[in-house]
N, C-alpha and C positions, 0 to 999 in steps of 0.2 A: 359661783359667788359673784355678786354684782360688784362693780368697781366702786371705790369710795367716791362719795359725792364731793365735788370741789367746793371749797368754801366760797361764799359770795365775797366779791371784792368790797372794800369799804365804799360807802356812798360818797361821791364827790358832790359837795354842795352846789357846784356850778352846773350840775346836770339836772334838768327838769325831769318830772315823772315820765315824759315821753322819750327820754334818752337823749335829748338835744343838749349839747354842751355849749355853754356861753363862753366864748373865747375873748381875748382882749380886743379884737376887732369888733365883735358884736357889742361888747361893753362900751367901747367908744362910740359906736353908732347909736346905741340906746341912750347914752348920756346926751349926745347931740339932739336926739329926738325928744328926750325929756326936757331939755333946756329950751328947745324951739319946736313945740308940737306941731306948728303949722308949716314948718319948713318943707320945701319941695325936695324930691329925691336928689335933684341936682345940687341944691344948697347943702344938703346933708353930705353928699359926696365930696364937695369942696371942703367942707368943714373937717371931715375925717381923713381926707387925702386918698380917696378911693375913686374908681370910675363909677359913673352913674349906673352902669349895668351891674357891677358888683354890689353896689348898695341896694339896687332893686331886687337882686337875687337874694341877698341876705335878709332884707325886710320880708320878702315873700316866704322864705324859710322860717323866720321867726314867727310870722303870722300863722303859717301852717302848723307849727309846733305849739301854737297857743301861748307863746311867750308874751306876745302883745295882747293885752286885754282890749276891751272896748275903747273907743276913742271919745266917749262921752266926757265933756268938760265937767269938772267938779263945780257945781253951782252951790253958792252959799244958801242954805235953806232958810236962813234968817231973811234974806231978800225975798223969799217966797211967802213970808209970814209965819215961818216955823222956827223961831229963835231957840227953842229948847231942844237939846239933844240928850238922849238917855240911852243907856244900855240895859236891856232886860235879859236876865238869865232865865231860861225856861227848862223845867223838868217835864219830860214827855213820857207817855206810855210807850215803851221801846218799840213795840210792833207797829206803832203809828207815826214813827219819825218822819217818813217821807210825806205822808198825808198832812201832818202838822206843818212841815216846811212849806208845802204847796199852799196851804190855807193862810199862813203868815204872809206869803208873797202876794196875796190878794189885798192886804191892808195897805192903803196908799202911804201911810206914815212910816211904814217899815222900809228902811233903806238897805238893810243887809241882814242876812241870817247865816250864822256860822255854826257848824257842828263842832262841839268842843268836848274835851275830856274833863273829868272831875265830877263833882256832885250834880251839876246841871248838864243838860244835853245840848242846849242851843244858846247862843248869844245873839241877841237881836238888837240892832241899832235902830232906834226910832226917833222921830222928831215930833214936836207938838207946838201949838200956838202959845200955850200958857200952862200953868199947873193944872187947871181944870181939864184942859184938853189932854194933857199927859195922863191924867187919871182915867179919862175915857178910853184912850188908846191902850193903856195897860189892861183895862177891863175887857177890851175887845180881844186882846191876845189871850187873856185868861179864859175867855168864853170859847176859844177854839177847842173842838172835840179832840181829846187826846192830850191836852195840856193839863198837867197835874198841879203845877205850882210855878209862880213867877216871882222874881225879885228885881226891883228896878233901882238903878243907880243913875242919878242925874249928873251930866257932865257940867262941872262948874267952870272949867276953863281948859282950852286946848293948849297943851304945852309943846307938843311936837306934831306938826302936820304929817300926814302920810307922805312918805318919801322913799325913793329907791336909789337916788343919786349917790349916797355914800357907799352903798354896796357895789354899784357900777364902777365908781372910782377905784375901789379896792381891787376889783377884778381886773380892770384896765391896767392898773399900776403893777399888780403882782404878776400878771401874765407877761407884761412887756419887760419886766426885770428878769424874768426867768431865762436861763441860758437856752439857746436854740440849737 
């Protein structure tokens, strides 16, 4: 008789899918990096109170575990002549999801494509020069083979910019307050 299968432990939200745990030191280091993205390793080390070698090793490990995304600066698309931002939800023929995602990635106005749950399959962030250009971009998305339906929502105003600092502050604070 096979032994009973152990139950999976509850997921810790501070463990990424690769199994890397973000501890309070990592959180402080990531906060310093988020606040000063151009900081040198030495400057980061001084800011978080660690040696240069420790900071370099931790940054390398974070990079290896893909905790750190690309270092592309966020450029305001309005400065590029694309002031309109919209989110397009896309319903896709299921067997063609990867193909559709790849085709959407070829459209220059597409900034991001996310697979989502719910009635739609993808959420696509797009930019456009004006309403007529948005109509053209939406038509280009709809023309992709495998796209069944799209719904477009125009961003009227950004209320909260993309951010991770509050999460990092919470991790840094909660881990440093825990008894050791």
